[in-house]
C-alpha positions, 0 to 999 in steps of 0.5 A: 499499500502506499506509504501516504495512506492511512494504515487504518484505511480501508476502502469498500467500494460497494458500501460507498456506492449504496449510500450514494444512492440511498442520499439520492445522488448519482455520484459523488465528486471528491475533491482536494487542493493542498489540504483545504478539503480534510473531509475528502482526504479522510474518505479516501485515506490520505493523512493531512500530512500527505496532502498534495501540492496539486488539484486532484479529483476522484469520481465515485458514481452511484453505479460503475468504476470510480474515475481519477483525475491527477496532475502529471507531477503527481500521478500516484496521488490515488493509486491506493484506490480503485478506478480509471486514471486521467493524467492533466497537465495544463488546466486545459486538459483539467477542464477537458477531464472533468468534463469527461467525467462529470459532463453527463452525470445528473446529481452529484455530491460534494462537500458544498453547503448552499448558501453556506448553511453548514461551514463544517461541510463547505470545504470546496471553494466557490469557484471549484463549484462554478466549474463543476456546474458549468460542466452540466451536473447539479450539485447537492451537499454530501453532509450526510455522506461524509458523517456515514463515513467520517462521523460513524464510530467503530466498536473500538472507538465506542469502546474508546469512548467508555474508556474516556468517559470513565476517566474524565468523570473521575477527573471532575471528582478529582477537581470538585475534591481539590476545591473542597480540600483547599477552601476548607483550610483556606489555601488559595486556589485559582482557576488555572490551579484546577485547569493545570491539575486536570490537564496533569491528570490527564497526562498521568492517564495517557489522554489529550486534548486539543485544549485545557478545559474550562474552569469558570468561577462566578461571572466568568461561568456566564460566558460560554467560551471563557477561557482562564489565563495566567494573571488573568484569571479568579480565586476560588472562594466559599460562596462561589458558584464553578462551571466546569468544561472538560474534554479529553480522548484517550491518547491512541490511533482513533481515539474520540472525545468524551466532552462534559460540563458540570457545574458546583457550588462552594457551600453546603446548600444551593442558593434557590436562584441557582437552582431555579436556573439548573433546573430549566437547564436540566429540563431542556437536556432531558428534553433533547434526551427524550427527543432522541430516544422517541424518534429512534424508538419510532424508527422516525428519521431525526434531524440535528435542528429538531433535538435543539428545537425540543431543547430550546422549546423548555427553556423559552418556555420558562422565560430564560430563552434569551439567556440561551446563546448557543447551539443544543449540541455538536457532533463528537469524534476524532475533534471535539467539534466533529464532522456529523450532525450537529444538535442546531436550530439557532446558528444553522438549521442542521437538517442532516440525519441524526445517524446510528453510530454517531455520537453528540452532545446535548448541551443547553445553557442559560448565561446571565451576567452573575453566573451561567449554568450549563449541563452537558452530556454525550449521547450515542446512537448504536447500530442497533438505534439504541440510545446510550447517554454518557457522562452521568446526568447531573440532576442538581448542582453539587454542593462542594462543601456537602 
């Protein structure tokens, strides 16, 4: 096999062609230039570090043999894949080759999103889309195809998620205990101290993450993307509200994330206002979970926007909707924010399907100036459409000194 191919890569042409047909396409045109379309690279088993310096196209018809179009300098770019190869040098030859490959097709999929409605899928530049359209085909979004191959987990990845989930939950327990011990003896403790301890815990347990966790005290928790920094963090004291958002995966090939948010109060009882807001957020979270469970139990197709709306309706009804300023959830995979369907009817109307063997977060939040509450769990739908909730569903604000 070509050294530039992912060692775990397997290309199952019949499965891909069946998926192309199932999603209503005549073919799928995969294109990349210098790593701009990482989704295509992954589908084709090309590591990002091995992205080519010249444009290539790989066309998979719903029926028949795939077609390759590669540059003369990099004629072996797609040799690990089946299909007939065409080689171009001049731009005129590139256009002629594309016309031969897709000119007579009907509706093809590309990593494109109409009106850029879903930027996670929109990886092909506008000019290339214009070029392909000029040759005759209708172009549709490959969003569902991409998540079918990019976001669907193997059994091994589900096991790695469970391993990461158990360790991540233990990291929360460690963080809460650290806070309690320091406050009880009045030993100074800051947000960065907790963050650094969690990062050391991850390293000690063969876990990795793209960014340190969020440790947010009081008003900082009212900023969904607050990140403590040295010299700009807050002390943690008795009477403080604390939000922890922590994400990590096992540091092994194909590792996938656990991404959880929990909240606590540095005291032995929870203030009524904090409890009131938490109860609304938790009810919204549970409505989102129920939406997923009900749809799969009934065998009904489910789109991501529906989960967001079910969650958002609860928070809106409680009069707190104006404080819920982000989507309900995101796909989870080898990246914390993966490339499958998101639970979103706010920033985008996510019309991709929630598919079996994919994982995503449900994490509604209410953000005020004095504090913000978010409750995040992970949901995995297995191959038999059974819905699994991981992360431990928090039912009340933790009394850290209780």
